[in-house]
PDB file of N, CA, C and O in Angstrom:
ATOM      1  N   UNK A   1      66.263 167.880 156.277  1.00  0.00           N
ATOM      2  CA  UNK A   1      67.036 168.933 156.918  1.00  0.00           C
ATOM      3  C   UNK A   1      67.557 169.899 155.864  1.00  0.00           C
ATOM      4  O   UNK A   1      67.931 169.496 154.763  1.00  0.00           O
ATOM      5  N   UNK A   2      67.574 171.148 156.209  1.00  0.00           N
ATOM      6  CA  UNK A   2      68.110 172.142 155.291  1.00  0.00           C
ATOM      7  C   UNK A   2      69.635 172.120 155.355  1.00  0.00           C
ATOM      8  O   UNK A   2      70.210 171.663 156.342  1.00  0.00           O
ATOM      9  N   UNK A   3      70.275 172.602 154.323  1.00  0.00           N
ATOM     10  CA  UNK A   3      71.746 172.601 154.319  1.00  0.00           C
ATOM     11  C   UNK A   3      72.342 173.448 155.444  1.00  0.00           C
ATOM     12  O   UNK A   3      73.405 173.113 155.967  1.00  0.00           O
ATOM     13  N   UNK A   4      71.677 174.532 155.822  1.00  0.00           N
ATOM     14  CA  UNK A   4      72.202 175.394 156.890  1.00  0.00           C
ATOM     15  C   UNK A   4      72.122 174.663 158.227  1.00  0.00           C
ATOM     16  O   UNK A   4      73.060 174.717 159.022  1.00  0.00           O
ATOM     17  N   UNK A   5      71.016 173.986 158.473  1.00  0.00           N
ATOM     18  CA  UNK A   5      70.867 173.242 159.722  1.00  0.00           C
ATOM     19  C   UNK A   5      71.881 172.102 159.792  1.00  0.00           C
ATOM     20  O   UNK A   5      72.423 171.805 160.857  1.00  0.00           O
ATOM     21  N   UNK A   6      72.128 171.476 158.663  1.00  0.00           N
ATOM     22  CA  UNK A   6      73.120 170.403 158.619  1.00  0.00           C
ATOM     23  C   UNK A   6      74.521 170.945 158.909  1.00  0.00           C
ATOM     24  O   UNK A   6      75.294 170.316 159.632  1.00  0.00           O
ATOM     25  N   UNK A   7      74.846 172.107 158.347  1.00  0.00           N
ATOM     26  CA  UNK A   7      76.153 172.717 158.587  1.00  0.00           C
ATOM     27  C   UNK A   7      76.308 173.108 160.051  1.00  0.00           C
ATOM     28  O   UNK A   7      77.373 172.911 160.636  1.00  0.00           O
ATOM     29  N   UNK A   8      75.257 173.659 160.645  1.00  0.00           N
ATOM     30  CA  UNK A   8      75.306 174.038 162.059  1.00  0.00           C
ATOM     31  C   UNK A   8      75.464 172.796 162.927  1.00  0.00           C
ATOM     32  O   UNK A   8      76.221 172.815 163.898  1.00  0.00           O
ATOM     33  N   UNK A   9      74.768 171.729 162.596  1.00  0.00           N
ATOM     34  CA  UNK A   9      74.880 170.486 163.356  1.00  0.00           C
ATOM     35  C   UNK A   9      76.301 169.914 163.258  1.00  0.00           C
ATOM     36  O   UNK A   9      76.850 169.440 164.253  1.00  0.00           O
ATOM     37  N   UNK A  10      76.887 169.959 162.071  1.00  0.00           N
ATOM     38  CA  UNK A  10      78.261 169.463 161.894  1.00  0.00           C
ATOM     39  C   UNK A  10      79.246 170.292 162.703  1.00  0.00           C
ATOM     40  O   UNK A  10      80.135 169.735 163.348  1.00  0.00           O
ATOM     41  N   UNK A  11      79.105 171.619 162.679  1.00  0.00           N
ATOM     42  CA  UNK A  11      79.987 172.484 163.461  1.00  0.00           C
ATOM     43  C   UNK A  11      79.819 172.236 164.958  1.00  0.00           C
ATOM     44  O   UNK A  11      80.794 172.280 165.709  1.00  0.00           O
ATOM     45  N   UNK A  12      78.602 171.979 165.388  1.00  0.00           N
ATOM     46  CA  UNK A  12      78.345 171.687 166.791  1.00  0.00           C
ATOM     47  C   UNK A  12      79.036 170.391 167.215  1.00  0.00           C
ATOM     48  O   UNK A  12      79.618 170.323 168.297  1.00  0.00           O
ATOM     49  N   UNK A  13      78.973 169.377 166.376  1.00  0.00           N
ATOM     50  CA  UNK A  13      79.621 168.093 166.682  1.00  0.00           C
ATOM     51  C   UNK A  13      81.139 168.248 166.706  1.00  0.00           C
ATOM     52  O   UNK A  13      81.807 167.680 167.570  1.00  0.00           O
ATOM     53  N   UNK A  14      81.682 169.008 165.770  1.00  0.00           N
ATOM     54  CA  UNK A  14      83.130 169.242 165.734  1.00  0.00           C
ATOM     55  C   UNK A  14      83.578 169.992 166.980  1.00  0.00           C
ATOM     56  O   UNK A  14      84.608 169.663 167.568  1.00  0.00           O
ATOM     57  N   UNK A  15      82.806 171.002 167.386  1.00  0.00           N
ATOM     58  CA  UNK A  15      83.146 171.785 168.571  1.00  0.00           C
ATOM     59  C   UNK A  15      83.108 170.920 169.829  1.00  0.00           C
ATOM     60  O   UNK A  15      83.998 171.010 170.674  1.00  0.00           O
ATOM     61  N   UNK A  16      82.083 170.087 169.951  1.00  0.00           N
ATOM     62  CA  UNK A  16      82.011 169.194 171.110  1.00  0.00           C
ATOM     63  C   UNK A  16      83.172 168.197 171.126  1.00  0.00           C
ATOM     64  O   UNK A  16      83.721 167.893 172.185  1.00  0.00           O
ATOM     65  N   UNK A  17      83.541 167.693 169.952  1.00  0.00           N
ATOM     66  CA  UNK A  17      84.669 166.767 169.870  1.00  0.00           C
ATOM     67  C   UNK A  17      85.982 167.420 170.263  1.00  0.00           C
ATOM     68  O   UNK A  17      86.796 166.822 170.967  1.00  0.00           O
ATOM     69  N   UNK A  18      86.186 168.657 169.803  1.00  0.00           N
ATOM     70  CA  UNK A  18      87.417 169.375 170.157  1.00  0.00           C
ATOM     71  C   UNK A  18      87.431 169.698 171.645  1.00  0.00           C
ATOM     72  O   UNK A  18      88.477 169.613 172.289  1.00  0.00           O
ATOM     73  N   UNK A  19      86.279 170.066 172.193  1.00  0.00           N
ATOM     74  CA  UNK A  19      86.198 170.341 173.624  1.00  0.00           C
ATOM     75  C   UNK A  19      86.510 169.108 174.449  1.00  0.00           C
ATOM     76  O   UNK A  19      87.198 169.196 175.466  1.00  0.00           O
ATOM     77  N   UNK A  20      86.006 167.956 174.017  1.00  0.00           N
ATOM     78  CA  UNK A  20      86.299 166.715 174.721  1.00  0.00           C
ATOM     79  C   UNK A  20      87.783 166.363 174.620  1.00  0.00           C
ATOM     80  O   UNK A  20      88.373 165.868 175.581  1.00  0.00           O
ATOM     81  N   UNK A  21      88.380 166.617 173.465  1.00  0.00           N
ATOM     82  CA  UNK A  21      89.798 166.338 173.299  1.00  0.00           C
ATOM     83  C   UNK A  21      90.631 167.251 174.200  1.00  0.00           C
ATOM     84  O   UNK A  21      91.610 166.802 174.796  1.00  0.00           O
ATOM     85  N   UNK A  22      90.249 168.530 174.306  1.00  0.00           N
ATOM     86  CA  UNK A  22      90.977 169.463 175.171  1.00  0.00           C
ATOM     87  C   UNK A  22      90.835 169.075 176.639  1.00  0.00           C
ATOM     88  O   UNK A  22      91.759 169.281 177.427  1.00  0.00           O
ATOM     89  N   UNK A  23      89.691 168.519 177.008  1.00  0.00           N
ATOM     90  CA  UNK A  23      89.501 168.088 178.392  1.00  0.00           C
ATOM     91  C   UNK A  23      90.299 166.815 178.682  1.00  0.00           C
ATOM     92  O   UNK A  23      90.870 166.679 179.763  1.00  0.00           O
ATOM     93  N   UNK A  24      90.342 165.901 177.742  1.00  0.00           N
ATOM     94  CA  UNK A  24      91.032 164.624 177.954  1.00  0.00           C
ATOM     95  C   UNK A  24      92.550 164.765 177.817  1.00  0.00           C
ATOM     96  O   UNK A  24      93.299 164.177 178.597  1.00  0.00           O
ATOM     97  N   UNK A  25      93.003 165.534 176.836  1.00  0.00           N
ATOM     98  CA  UNK A  25      94.437 165.705 176.591  1.00  0.00           C
ATOM     99  C   UNK A  25      94.724 167.183 176.362  1.00  0.00           C
ATOM    100  O   UNK A  25      94.755 167.632 175.216  1.00  0.00           O
ATOM    101  N   UNK A  26      94.936 167.958 177.446  1.00  0.00           N
ATOM    102  CA  UNK A  26      95.096 169.406 177.288  1.00  0.00           C
ATOM    103  C   UNK A  26      96.392 169.820 176.596  1.00  0.00           C
ATOM    104  O   UNK A  26      96.507 170.958 176.142  1.00  0.00           O
ATOM    105  N   UNK A  27      97.354 168.932 176.508  1.00  0.00           N
ATOM    106  CA  UNK A  27      98.615 169.269 175.861  1.00  0.00           C
ATOM    107  C   UNK A  27      98.779 168.478 174.571  1.00  0.00           C
ATOM    108  O   UNK A  27      98.452 167.293 174.511  1.00  0.00           O
ATOM    109  N   UNK A  28      99.287 169.141 173.545  1.00  0.00           N
ATOM    110  CA  UNK A  28      99.567 168.511 172.269  1.00  0.00           C
ATOM    111  C   UNK A  28     101.054 168.632 171.962  1.00  0.00           C
ATOM    112  O   UNK A  28     101.772 169.310 172.697  1.00  0.00           O
ATOM    113  N   UNK A  29     101.532 168.001 170.908  1.00  0.00           N
ATOM    114  CA  UNK A  29     102.945 168.105 170.573  1.00  0.00           C
ATOM    115  C   UNK A  29     103.304 169.500 170.081  1.00  0.00           C
ATOM    116  O   UNK A  29     102.495 170.166 169.434  1.00  0.00           O
ATOM    117  N   UNK A  30     104.500 169.932 170.385  1.00  0.00           N
ATOM    118  CA  UNK A  30     104.989 171.242 169.950  1.00  0.00           C
ATOM    119  C   UNK A  30     105.074 171.250 168.424  1.00  0.00           C
ATOM    120  O   UNK A  30     105.487 170.263 167.815  1.00  0.00           O
ATOM    121  N   UNK A  31     104.686 172.354 167.818  1.00  0.00           N
ATOM    122  CA  UNK A  31     104.693 172.435 166.353  1.00  0.00           C
ATOM    123  C   UNK A  31     106.090 172.641 165.785  1.00  0.00           C
ATOM    124  O   UNK A  31     106.364 172.256 164.648  1.00  0.00           O
ATOM    125  N   UNK A  32     106.964 173.242 166.564  1.00  0.00           N
ATOM    126  CA  UNK A  32     108.299 173.530 166.057  1.00  0.00           C
ATOM    127  C   UNK A  32     109.206 172.294 166.076  1.00  0.00           C
ATOM    128  O   UNK A  32     109.883 171.997 165.091  1.00  0.00           O
ATOM    129  N   UNK A  33     109.213 171.580 167.204  1.00  0.00           N
ATOM    130  CA  UNK A  33     110.104 170.421 167.328  1.00  0.00           C
ATOM    131  C   UNK A  33     109.370 169.102 167.114  1.00  0.00           C
ATOM    132  O   UNK A  33     109.975 168.034 167.221  1.00  0.00           O
ATOM    133  N   UNK A  34     108.063 169.164 166.810  1.00  0.00           N
ATOM    134  CA  UNK A  34     107.223 167.992 166.558  1.00  0.00           C
ATOM    135  C   UNK A  34     107.199 167.015 167.729  1.00  0.00           C
ATOM    136  O   UNK A  34     107.079 165.806 167.532  1.00  0.00           O
ATOM    137  N   UNK A  35     107.314 167.547 168.959  1.00  0.00           N
ATOM    138  CA  UNK A  35     107.191 166.722 170.152  1.00  0.00           C
ATOM    139  C   UNK A  35     108.489 166.127 170.659  1.00  0.00           C
ATOM    140  O   UNK A  35     108.481 165.437 171.678  1.00  0.00           O
ATOM    141  N   UNK A  36     109.609 166.371 169.983  1.00  0.00           N
ATOM    142  CA  UNK A  36     110.884 165.824 170.441  1.00  0.00           C
ATOM    143  C   UNK A  36     111.448 166.606 171.620  1.00  0.00           C
ATOM    144  O   UNK A  36     112.055 166.013 172.513  1.00  0.00           O
ATOM    145  N   UNK A  37     111.262 167.915 171.643  1.00  0.00           N
ATOM    146  CA  UNK A  37     111.837 168.764 172.681  1.00  0.00           C
ATOM    147  C   UNK A  37     113.171 169.348 172.259  1.00  0.00           C
ATOM    148  O   UNK A  37     113.764 170.150 172.979  1.00  0.00           O
ATOM    149  N   UNK A  38     113.632 168.947 171.104  1.00  0.00           N
ATOM    150  CA  UNK A  38     114.881 169.470 170.572  1.00  0.00           C
ATOM    151  C   UNK A  38     114.829 169.440 169.055  1.00  0.00           C
ATOM    152  O   UNK A  38     114.001 168.755 168.455  1.00  0.00           O
ATOM    153  N   UNK A  39     115.719 170.188 168.458  1.00  0.00           N
ATOM    154  CA  UNK A  39     115.802 170.270 167.005  1.00  0.00           C
ATOM    155  C   UNK A  39     116.652 169.112 166.481  1.00  0.00           C
ATOM    156  O   UNK A  39     117.671 168.760 167.077  1.00  0.00           O
ATOM    157  N   UNK A  40     116.230 168.532 165.376  1.00  0.00           N
ATOM    158  CA  UNK A  40     117.021 167.466 164.765  1.00  0.00           C
ATOM    159  C   UNK A  40     117.948 168.078 163.715  1.00  0.00           C
ATOM    160  O   UNK A  40     117.507 168.871 162.882  1.00  0.00           O
ATOM    161  N   UNK A  41     119.220 167.715 163.754  1.00  0.00           N
ATOM    162  CA  UNK A  41     120.205 168.201 162.791  1.00  0.00           C
ATOM    163  C   UNK A  41     120.867 167.003 162.122  1.00  0.00           C
ATOM    164  O   UNK A  41     120.761 165.871 162.593  1.00  0.00           O
ATOM    165  N   UNK A  42     121.538 167.269 161.035  1.00  0.00           N
ATOM    166  CA  UNK A  42     122.322 166.221 160.382  1.00  0.00           C
ATOM    167  C   UNK A  42     123.792 166.598 160.448  1.00  0.00           C
ATOM    168  O   UNK A  42     124.147 167.772 160.345  1.00  0.00           O
ATOM    169  N   UNK A  43     124.646 165.590 160.621  1.00  0.00           N
ATOM    170  CA  UNK A  43     126.075 165.866 160.602  1.00  0.00           C
ATOM    171  C   UNK A  43     126.593 165.819 159.165  1.00  0.00           C
ATOM    172  O   UNK A  43     125.797 165.739 158.229  1.00  0.00           O
ATOM    173  N   UNK A  44     127.859 165.865 158.981  1.00  0.00           N
ATOM    174  CA  UNK A  44     128.428 165.908 157.621  1.00  0.00           C
ATOM    175  C   UNK A  44     128.145 164.635 156.833  1.00  0.00           C
ATOM    176  O   UNK A  44     128.083 164.664 155.604  1.00  0.00           O
ATOM    177  N   UNK A  45     127.975 163.523 157.534  1.00  0.00           N
ATOM    178  CA  UNK A  45     127.691 162.252 156.872  1.00  0.00           C
ATOM    179  C   UNK A  45     126.217 162.110 156.506  1.00  0.00           C
ATOM    180  O   UNK A  45     125.842 161.174 155.801  1.00  0.00           O
ATOM    181  N   UNK A  46     125.371 163.039 156.983  1.00  0.00           N
ATOM    182  CA  UNK A  46     123.954 162.975 156.699  1.00  0.00           C
ATOM    183  C   UNK A  46     123.158 162.204 157.735  1.00  0.00           C
ATOM    184  O   UNK A  46     121.967 161.955 157.548  1.00  0.00           O
ATOM    185  N   UNK A  47     123.810 161.823 158.829  1.00  0.00           N
ATOM    186  CA  UNK A  47     123.117 161.098 159.879  1.00  0.00           C
ATOM    187  C   UNK A  47     122.451 162.089 160.831  1.00  0.00           C
ATOM    188  O   UNK A  47     122.990 163.160 161.109  1.00  0.00           O
ATOM    189  N   UNK A  48     121.277 161.716 161.323  1.00  0.00           N
ATOM    190  CA  UNK A  48     120.561 162.591 162.244  1.00  0.00           C
ATOM    191  C   UNK A  48     121.232 162.602 163.603  1.00  0.00           C
ATOM    192  O   UNK A  48     121.721 161.578 164.080  1.00  0.00           O
ATOM    193  N   UNK A  49     121.247 163.777 164.221  1.00  0.00           N
ATOM    194  CA  UNK A  49     121.743 163.893 165.585  1.00  0.00           C
ATOM    195  C   UNK A  49     120.941 164.952 166.316  1.00  0.00           C
ATOM    196  O   UNK A  49     120.258 165.770 165.699  1.00  0.00           O
ATOM    197  N   UNK A  50     121.029 164.930 167.610  1.00  0.00           N
ATOM    198  CA  UNK A  50     120.278 165.854 168.430  1.00  0.00           C
ATOM    199  C   UNK A  50     120.867 167.255 168.332  1.00  0.00           C
ATOM    200  O   UNK A  50     122.083 167.442 168.380  1.00  0.00           O
ATOM    201  N   UNK A  51     119.971 168.243 168.193  1.00  0.00           N
ATOM    202  CA  UNK A  51     120.393 169.634 168.128  1.00  0.00           C
ATOM    203  C   UNK A  51     120.112 170.348 169.432  1.00  0.00           C
ATOM    204  O   UNK A  51     120.119 169.743 170.504  1.00  0.00           O
ATOM    205  N   UNK A  52     119.863 171.653 169.327  1.00  0.00           N
ATOM    206  CA  UNK A  52     119.601 172.467 170.512  1.00  0.00           C
ATOM    207  C   UNK A  52     118.200 172.212 171.047  1.00  0.00           C
ATOM    208  O   UNK A  52     117.323 171.743 170.322  1.00  0.00           O
ATOM    209  N   UNK A  53     117.998 172.526 172.322  1.00  0.00           N
ATOM    210  CA  UNK A  53     116.684 172.417 172.937  1.00  0.00           C
ATOM    211  C   UNK A  53     115.723 173.407 172.283  1.00  0.00           C
ATOM    212  O   UNK A  53     116.126 174.488 171.854  1.00  0.00           O
ATOM    213  N   UNK A  54     114.466 173.030 172.214  1.00  0.00           N
ATOM    214  CA  UNK A  54     113.435 173.881 171.620  1.00  0.00           C
ATOM    215  C   UNK A  54     113.086 175.011 172.595  1.00  0.00           C
ATOM    216  O   UNK A  54     112.792 174.763 173.765  1.00  0.00           O
ATOM    217  N   UNK A  55     113.122 176.231 172.110  1.00  0.00           N
ATOM    218  CA  UNK A  55     112.818 177.377 172.961  1.00  0.00           C
ATOM    219  C   UNK A  55     111.316 177.600 173.099  1.00  0.00           C
ATOM    220  O   UNK A  55     110.865 178.141 174.109  1.00  0.00           O
ATOM    221  N   UNK A  56     110.544 177.197 172.111  1.00  0.00           N
ATOM    222  CA  UNK A  56     109.100 177.423 172.145  1.00  0.00           C
ATOM    223  C   UNK A  56     108.430 176.614 173.244  1.00  0.00           C
ATOM    224  O   UNK A  56     107.576 177.136 173.960  1.00  0.00           O
ATOM    225  N   UNK A  57     108.807 175.341 173.390  1.00  0.00           N
ATOM    226  CA  UNK A  57     108.180 174.480 174.400  1.00  0.00           C
ATOM    227  C   UNK A  57     109.072 174.277 175.614  1.00  0.00           C
ATOM    228  O   UNK A  57     108.720 173.514 176.514  1.00  0.00           O
ATOM    229  N   UNK A  58     110.207 174.935 175.657  1.00  0.00           N
ATOM    230  CA  UNK A  58     111.175 174.817 176.759  1.00  0.00           C
ATOM    231  C   UNK A  58     111.631 173.371 176.947  1.00  0.00           C
ATOM    232  O   UNK A  58     111.774 172.899 178.074  1.00  0.00           O
ATOM    233  N   UNK A  59     111.855 172.680 175.843  1.00  0.00           N
ATOM    234  CA  UNK A  59     112.400 171.324 175.777  1.00  0.00           C
ATOM    235  C   UNK A  59     111.479 170.273 176.385  1.00  0.00           C
ATOM    236  O   UNK A  59     111.948 169.199 176.762  1.00  0.00           O
ATOM    237  N   UNK A  60     110.182 170.552 176.490  1.00  0.00           N
ATOM    238  CA  UNK A  60     109.248 169.544 176.988  1.00  0.00           C
ATOM    239  C   UNK A  60     108.629 168.753 175.850  1.00  0.00           C
ATOM    240  O   UNK A  60     108.229 167.604 176.035  1.00  0.00           O
ATOM    241  N   UNK A  61     108.549 169.358 174.679  1.00  0.00           N
ATOM    242  CA  UNK A  61     107.926 168.709 173.542  1.00  0.00           C
ATOM    243  C   UNK A  61     106.417 168.865 173.536  1.00  0.00           C
ATOM    244  O   UNK A  61     105.753 168.345 172.639  1.00  0.00           O
ATOM    245  N   UNK A  62     105.854 169.571 174.517  1.00  0.00           N
ATOM    246  CA  UNK A  62     104.415 169.731 174.635  1.00  0.00           C
ATOM    247  C   UNK A  62     104.039 171.198 174.590  1.00  0.00           C
ATOM    248  O   UNK A  62     104.828 172.065 174.965  1.00  0.00           O
ATOM    249  N   UNK A  63     102.821 171.470 174.126  1.00  0.00           N
ATOM    250  CA  UNK A  63     102.252 172.810 174.141  1.00  0.00           C
ATOM    251  C   UNK A  63     100.810 172.705 174.582  1.00  0.00           C
ATOM    252  O   UNK A  63     100.184 171.658 174.414  1.00  0.00           O
ATOM    253  N   UNK A  64     100.274 173.771 175.143  1.00  0.00           N
ATOM    254  CA  UNK A  64      98.885 173.745 175.576  1.00  0.00           C
ATOM    255  C   UNK A  64      98.001 174.015 174.361  1.00  0.00           C
ATOM    256  O   UNK A  64      98.314 174.885 173.548  1.00  0.00           O
ATOM    257  N   UNK A  65      96.922 173.293 174.236  1.00  0.00           N
ATOM    258  CA  UNK A  65      96.009 173.468 173.111  1.00  0.00           C
ATOM    259  C   UNK A  65      95.264 174.797 173.242  1.00  0.00           C
ATOM    260  O   UNK A  65      95.064 175.295 174.350  1.00  0.00           O
ATOM    261  N   UNK A  66      94.857 175.364 172.118  1.00  0.00           N
ATOM    262  CA  UNK A  66      94.197 176.668 172.108  1.00  0.00           C
ATOM    263  C   UNK A  66      92.889 176.626 172.893  1.00  0.00           C
ATOM    264  O   UNK A  66      92.596 177.545 173.658  1.00  0.00           O
ATOM    265  N   UNK A  67      92.109 175.576 172.710  1.00  0.00           N
ATOM    266  CA  UNK A  67      90.842 175.463 173.428  1.00  0.00           C
ATOM    267  C   UNK A  67      91.038 175.386 174.927  1.00  0.00           C
ATOM    268  O   UNK A  67      90.266 175.977 175.682  1.00  0.00           O
ATOM    269  N   UNK A  68      92.059 174.670 175.371  1.00  0.00           N
ATOM    270  CA  UNK A  68      92.337 174.569 176.799  1.00  0.00           C
ATOM    271  C   UNK A  68      92.841 175.897 177.337  1.00  0.00           C
ATOM    272  O   UNK A  68      92.526 176.262 178.469  1.00  0.00           O
ATOM    273  N   UNK A  69      93.623 176.629 176.541  1.00  0.00           N
ATOM    274  CA  UNK A  69      94.126 177.938 176.946  1.00  0.00           C
ATOM    275  C   UNK A  69      92.967 178.902 177.155  1.00  0.00           C
ATOM    276  O   UNK A  69      92.944 179.649 178.133  1.00  0.00           O
ATOM    277  N   UNK A  70      91.996 178.888 176.229  1.00  0.00           N
ATOM    278  CA  UNK A  70      90.812 179.750 176.350  1.00  0.00           C
ATOM    279  C   UNK A  70      89.997 179.353 177.583  1.00  0.00           C
ATOM    280  O   UNK A  70      89.532 180.222 178.320  1.00  0.00           O
ATOM    281  N   UNK A  71      89.821 178.053 177.814  1.00  0.00           N
ATOM    282  CA  UNK A  71      89.089 177.583 178.983  1.00  0.00           C
ATOM    283  C   UNK A  71      89.780 178.025 180.274  1.00  0.00           C
ATOM    284  O   UNK A  71      89.111 178.479 181.202  1.00  0.00           O
ATOM    285  N   UNK A  72      91.106 177.901 180.346  1.00  0.00           N
ATOM    286  CA  UNK A  72      91.842 178.313 181.541  1.00  0.00           C
ATOM    287  C   UNK A  72      91.682 179.802 181.798  1.00  0.00           C
ATOM    288  O   UNK A  72      91.496 180.216 182.942  1.00  0.00           O
ATOM    289  N   UNK A  73      91.751 180.618 180.738  1.00  0.00           N
ATOM    290  CA  UNK A  73      91.580 182.065 180.891  1.00  0.00           C
ATOM    291  C   UNK A  73      90.186 182.418 181.377  1.00  0.00           C
ATOM    292  O   UNK A  73      90.036 183.261 182.261  1.00  0.00           O
ATOM    293  N   UNK A  74      89.163 181.785 180.812  1.00  0.00           N
ATOM    294  CA  UNK A  74      87.786 182.061 181.219  1.00  0.00           C
ATOM    295  C   UNK A  74      87.564 181.627 182.660  1.00  0.00           C
ATOM    296  O   UNK A  74      86.900 182.330 183.422  1.00  0.00           O
ATOM    297  N   UNK A  75      88.104 180.492 183.038  1.00  0.00           N
ATOM    298  CA  UNK A  75      87.956 180.005 184.397  1.00  0.00           C
ATOM    299  C   UNK A  75      88.652 180.937 185.388  1.00  0.00           C
ATOM    300  O   UNK A  75      88.112 181.209 186.460  1.00  0.00           O
ATOM    301  N   UNK A  76      89.836 181.426 185.046  1.00  0.00           N
ATOM    302  CA  UNK A  76      90.564 182.345 185.913  1.00  0.00           C
ATOM    303  C   UNK A  76      89.824 183.676 186.047  1.00  0.00           C
ATOM    304  O   UNK A  76      89.763 184.245 187.137  1.00  0.00           O
ATOM    305  N   UNK A  77      89.266 184.171 184.950  1.00  0.00           N
ATOM    306  CA  UNK A  77      88.514 185.424 184.981  1.00  0.00           C
ATOM    307  C   UNK A  77      87.266 185.281 185.847  1.00  0.00           C
ATOM    308  O   UNK A  77      86.942 186.186 186.616  1.00  0.00           O
ATOM    309  N   UNK A  78      86.569 184.166 185.731  1.00  0.00           N
ATOM    310  CA  UNK A  78      85.388 183.921 186.552  1.00  0.00           C
ATOM    311  C   UNK A  78      85.748 183.823 188.025  1.00  0.00           C
ATOM    312  O   UNK A  78      85.062 184.383 188.880  1.00  0.00           O
ATOM    313  N   UNK A  79      86.842 183.099 188.321  1.00  0.00           N
ATOM    314  CA  UNK A  79      87.260 182.910 189.703  1.00  0.00           C
ATOM    315  C   UNK A  79      87.663 184.249 190.342  1.00  0.00           C
ATOM    316  O   UNK A  79      87.321 184.512 191.495  1.00  0.00           O
ATOM    317  N   UNK A  80      88.388 185.094 189.593  1.00  0.00           N
ATOM    318  CA  UNK A  80      88.811 186.392 190.131  1.00  0.00           C
ATOM    319  C   UNK A  80      87.637 187.361 190.246  1.00  0.00           C
ATOM    320  O   UNK A  80      87.651 188.248 191.099  1.00  0.00           O
ATOM    321  N   UNK A  81      86.624 187.203 189.399  1.00  0.00           N
ATOM    322  CA  UNK A  81      85.475 188.108 189.437  1.00  0.00           C
ATOM    323  C   UNK A  81      84.482 187.792 190.524  1.00  0.00           C
ATOM    324  O   UNK A  81      83.663 188.642 190.873  1.00  0.00           O
ATOM    325  N   UNK A  82      84.529 186.581 191.079  1.00  0.00           N
ATOM    326  CA  UNK A  82      83.560 186.209 192.111  1.00  0.00           C
ATOM    327  C   UNK A  82      84.173 186.183 193.508  1.00  0.00           C
ATOM    328  O   UNK A  82      83.568 185.632 194.427  1.00  0.00           O
ATOM    329  N   UNK A  83      85.330 186.752 193.687  1.00  0.00           N
ATOM    330  CA  UNK A  83      85.956 186.784 195.021  1.00  0.00           C
ATOM    331  C   UNK A  83      85.328 187.832 195.886  1.00  0.00           C
ATOM    332  O   UNK A  83      85.727 188.001 197.038  1.00  0.00           O
TER     333      UNK A  83
END
């Protein structure tokens, strides 16, 4: 196999794996709060305590994956175009 064909095959496998992951688990942990749904703060003693709710994920701790977001948009565009 040539190096280009090998690279294309690897990218194809990675893309299929990511697509399968988006289909199986469309939501991932929020990047800002790391899936907690709130910010972690420390008090004066240095002990962790709960902070404010995360505004990015609206305190759910989950975000929609980019691949699933693209799939939802394409599906909505197709559905609206064939009415």
